Each structure stands twice: as C-alpha cells, then as structure tokens.
C-alpha positions in Angstrom: -11.8 0.3 9.4 -14.6 2.6 8.6 -12.1 5.4 7.8 -10.1 3.0 5.7 -13.1 2.1 3.6 -14.2 5.7 3.1 -10.7 6.7 2.0 -10.6 3.7 -0.3 -13.7 5.1 -1.9 -12.1 8.5 -2.3 -9.0 6.9 -3.9 -11.0 5.1 -6.5 -13.7 7.7 -7.1 -15.3 7.5 -10.5 -14.9 11.0 -12.1 -15.2 12.1 -15.7 -11.9 12.8 -17.5 -11.6 16.4 -18.6 -10.4 17.0 -22.2 -7.2 18.7 -21.0 -6.2 15.9 -18.6 -2.8 14.2 -19.3 -2.9 10.4 -19.4 0.1 8.2 -18.6 0.1 4.4 -18.6 -3.7 4.3 -18.7 -4.1 6.7 -15.8 -4.8 10.4 -15.7 -2.0 12.4 -14.0 -3.4 14.0 -10.8 -6.5 11.8 -10.7 -7.6 9.8 -7.7 -6.5 6.6 -9.4 -3.1 8.0 -10.1 -2.7 9.2 -6.5 -3.6 5.8 -5.3 -1.2 4.2 -7.7 1.6 6.4 -6.5 0.8 5.5 -2.9 0.4 1.7 -3.3 3.2 1.1 -5.8 5.7 3.9 -5.4 9.1 3.7 -3.9 9.2 2.6 -0.2 11.1 5.6 1.1 10.5 7.9 4.0 8.8 11.1 2.7 6.2 13.7 3.5 3.5 11.2 2.4 5.1 8.0 3.9 6.2 7.2 7.4 8.3 4.1 7.9 9.4 2.2 11.0 13.1 2.3 11.7 15.1 -0.8 11.2 16.2 -2.5 14.5 19.1 -4.7 15.2 18.2 -8.3 14.2 18.3 -11.3 16.5 18.3 -15.0 15.6 14.8 -15.3 17.1 13.6 -12.5 14.8 14.9 -14.3 11.8 13.3 -17.6 12.8 9.9 -16.0 13.5 9.9 -14.0 10.3 10.7 -17.1 8.2 8.0 -19.2 9.9 5.4 -16.5 9.1 6.6 -16.5 5.4 6.4 -20.3 5.2 2.9 -20.3 6.6 1.8 -17.5 4.3 3.3 -19.2 1.2 1.5 -22.4 1.9 -1.8 -20.5 2.5 -1.5 -18.5 -0.8 -0.6 -21.4 -3.0 -4.2 -21.9 -4.1 -4.4 -18.3 -5.3 -2.0 -18.5 -8.2 -4.9 -17.6 -10.4 -6.5 -14.3 -9.2 -9.9 -15.6 -10.2 -9.7 -18.1 -7.3 -8.9 -15.2 -5.0 -12.0 -13.3 -6.2 -14.2 -16.4 -5.6 -12.9 -16.2 -2.0 -13.9 -12.6 -1.5 -10.7 -10.7 -2.6 -11.4 -7.7 -4.7 -9.0 -5.8 -7.0 -8.1 -2.4 -5.7 -8.5 0.5 -8.2 -10.1 -1.5 -11.0 -9.9 1.4 -13.5 -6.0 1.4 -13.3 -5.1 -1.0 -16.1 -1.3 -0.8 -15.8 -0.3 -1.2 -12.1 3.1 -2.1 -10.8 1.5 -4.2 -8.1 -2.1 -5.3 -8.1 -3.7 -5.5 -4.7 -6.6 -8.0 -4.3 -8.1 -7.0 -0.9 -10.5 -8.8 1.4 -11.9 -6.2 3.8 -13.1 -8.8 6.3 -9.5 -9.9 6.7 -8.4 -6.3 7.2 -11.0 -5.9 9.9 -9.8 -9.1 11.5 -6.2 -8.0 11.5 -7.1 -5.1 13.7 -7.8 -7.6 16.5 -5.6 -10.6 15.8 -2.8 -11.8 13.6 -3.3 -14.9 11.5 -0.4 -15.3 9.0 -2.8 -17.3 6.7 -5.2 -14.4 6.3 -3.5 -11.3 4.9 -5.5 -8.2 4.0 -4.4 -8.3 0.3 -2.9 -10.7 -2.1 -0.3 -9.2 -4.4 0.2 -9.8 -8.2 2.3 -8.5 -11.0 2.0 -8.9 -14.7 4.7 -11.0 -16.4 6.2 -10.3 -19.8 3.2 -12.0 -21.5 0.7 -9.9 -19.6 -0.4 -12.8 -17.3 -1.0 -12.1 -13.6 1.6 -13.7 -11.4 1.3 -14.0 -7.6 4.1 -12.4 -5.7 2.9 -12.4 -2.1 0.6 -10.5 0.3 0.1 -7.5 2.4 -0.6 -7.4 6.1 -2.1 -4.3 7.8 -2.6 -2.9 11.3 -4.6 0.2 12.5 -2.6 3.4 12.3 -2.9 3.8 16.1 -0.7 0.6 16.4 2.5 1.2 18.4 6.0 0.1 17.3 5.9 -2.7 19.9 2.6 -4.0 18.4 4.0 -3.9 14.9 7.1 -5.7 16.0 5.0 -8.4 17.7 3.4 -9.1 14.3 6.5 -8.9 12.0 9.9 -8.1 13.5 11.0 -4.5 12.9 14.6 -5.8 12.4 13.5 -7.8 9.4 11.2 -5.4 7.6 9.8 -1.8 7.7 6.1 -1.2 8.1 4.9 1.9 6.2 2.0 4.4 6.8 0.6 6.7 4.2 0.4 10.2 5.6 -0.6 13.9 5.0 -3.4 13.4 2.5 -5.2 16.6 1.3 -8.4 15.6 -0.5 -10.9 17.8 -2.3 -14.2 18.4 -0.5 -17.2 16.3 -1.4 -18.6 17.4 -4.7 -15.3 18.9 -5.8 -13.6 15.7 -6.8 -12.6 17.2 -10.2 -10.0 19.2 -8.2 -7.9 16.0 -8.1 -6.9 17.1 -11.6 -5.4 20.4 -10.5 -1.7 20.7 -10.9 1.0 23.2 -10.0 4.3 23.3 -11.7 3.4 20.0 -13.4 2.6 18.2 -10.2 -0.8 17.4 -8.6 -1.9 19.4 -5.6 -4.1 16.8 -4.0 -3.8 13.2 -3.1 -1.0 11.0 -1.9 1.2 12.2 -4.7 0.3 15.8 -4.1 2.5 18.7 -3.1 0.2 19.7 -0.3 1.5 18.2 3.0 0.2 20.4 5.8 -3.2 21.2 7.2 -2.6 24.9 6.7 -1.9 24.5 3.0 -4.8 22.1 2.7 -7.2 24.5 4.4 -6.0 27.3 2.1 -7.1 25.2 -0.8 -10.4 24.3 0.9 -9.4 20.7 1.1 -9.9 18.0 3.8 -6.7 17.0 5.5 -6.0 13.5 6.8 -2.8 13.2 9.0 -2.7 9.4 8.2 -4.8 7.0 6.2 -5.3 3.3 5.5 -3.3 2.1 8.5 0.1 0.4 8.7 1.1 -1.9 5.9 3.9 -4.4 5.2 4.5 -6.6 2.1 5.6 -10.2 2.2 7.1 -11.3 -1.2 6.9 -15.0 -0.5 6.8 -16.0 -4.2 9.8 -13.9 -5.1 12.4 -15.8 -3.1 13.0 -17.9 -0.1 15.4 -15.7 1.9 14.3 -13.1 4.4 15.8 -10.2 2.5 13.7 -10.9 -0.6 10.5 -11.8 1.3 10.4 -8.9 3.7 12.5 -6.3 2.0 12.4 -4.3 -1.3 15.0 -2.5 -3.3 15.0 0.7 -1.3 15.2 -1.1 2.1 18.0 -3.4 0.8 20.0 -0.5 -0.4 19.7 1.2 3.0 20.5 -2.0 4.8 23.7 -2.5 2.8 24.9 1.0 3.7 24.1 0.8 7.4 27.3 0.9 9.7 
C-alpha cells in the first residue's frame, strides 16, 4: 500500500498552472490531475496503460456468488447516499482539484490496506458517485481493490472473472521529483507523461529522464449496485457489455 499512497500523491500533486496550459472541463490537459482523471474514469478497454482480466465462461455458482456480494454491498452503502456521511466515516475524495469528474472516488485507505489481506464485501476501498442533472452527487456503487501481485485465481476468488473484469493501470512514466511541471509537456497534442501519456516503455521513459512504473495502484473492479439489480449492470460497463454481446 505504500507504493499506492505515494503514487496517489503523484497523481494529485499541487503544481502551478503555466500561462500556456490548455484547460478542459476544469482540468489542465497533461497535468497530474488530468492523467488521474483519464485513468480513473476513462474507457475500460485493454490498452498500453490498462491491463484487464479475460472473461471466463460463467457458471450458475458464479452468478449466485456475484449477486450475493452485490446485495451485501448495496445494504452496507445505503447510509452513504450523502457523501458527507462517507467523509465522516473516513472516506476522502480522490483528486479534490478536479471539479468535473465522470466518477468521483471517495477512498478509505484503511479499507484498501485491509483488502490486501481479506475480503469483506461491506468494506470497499472507494465509494463511487456521479453528479446528476442538477449537479447533486448521487451514489452509484463502490470499488474493490487487490494488490497488483494478485493472481487471476485470487481475483476470481473475490469476484468471479466470468462476471466482471478487474483492471490494472500500467506503464506509467512520471517526471522526476522536482520536475513535476513536465506533466504539462505534450507532443503532437498529447501528454508525454502520466496514465494518459504516450510514453509506454521504460526505454522511452529513461530517454525523457522520467521514472517508469510497470504497474500502479493495484487491481480494481467497480460494482455499480445503485445503477441496477442485474449482474450485467452491477458488474459490467458499456465496453464490457459490448464485448460480451459479440463473444461467440
């Protein structure tokens, strides 16, 4: 968890905005906050910066287990409809300077540490919220995590890999300490550094005098328990659903 916490600090680093920086949706393109936003709320598809577990063939037992976890989680989260209640219980908003996020993660690091050693469906690492049409925060579900060293068998034991896909953020090239302003560097209109960056190899990162991380944060999976009652809605998302529909 130490590495996760340090990288969280990198992702939300407070840096001054240079006058030439380009802002979009309250964020600066190429900044640490923008990179974190791309990682935490971008499309859930396999890419250079995201590894995903393959979907397995589903069994009836998998469905029953996944639904039981969802029901337990939904009951545990009911009291957190208001994020202020979550904050009183120790959950803290991820990337507070990002005012317009697709998904707002309220994270409790003690839960994340606990999930490295045990699985309690009632204690997710993060509670997830979205803003509705009036700008009010609406709870959608939660995120579970596991250390990046976790095997597919260990992930499947938590949440069946036939029901959902865990994802892992990979190949981060970060500027060296004291050079955080380099997060603003772009090439052909795209950031070089971060989880939305074009650098995806250690060699390319070394060439830019960056620090390369093969994987960060650990494995993650979302449970959208307030978006619907069926397994597909709770454990999937648009990209996963589209792939599932086209599987032979």
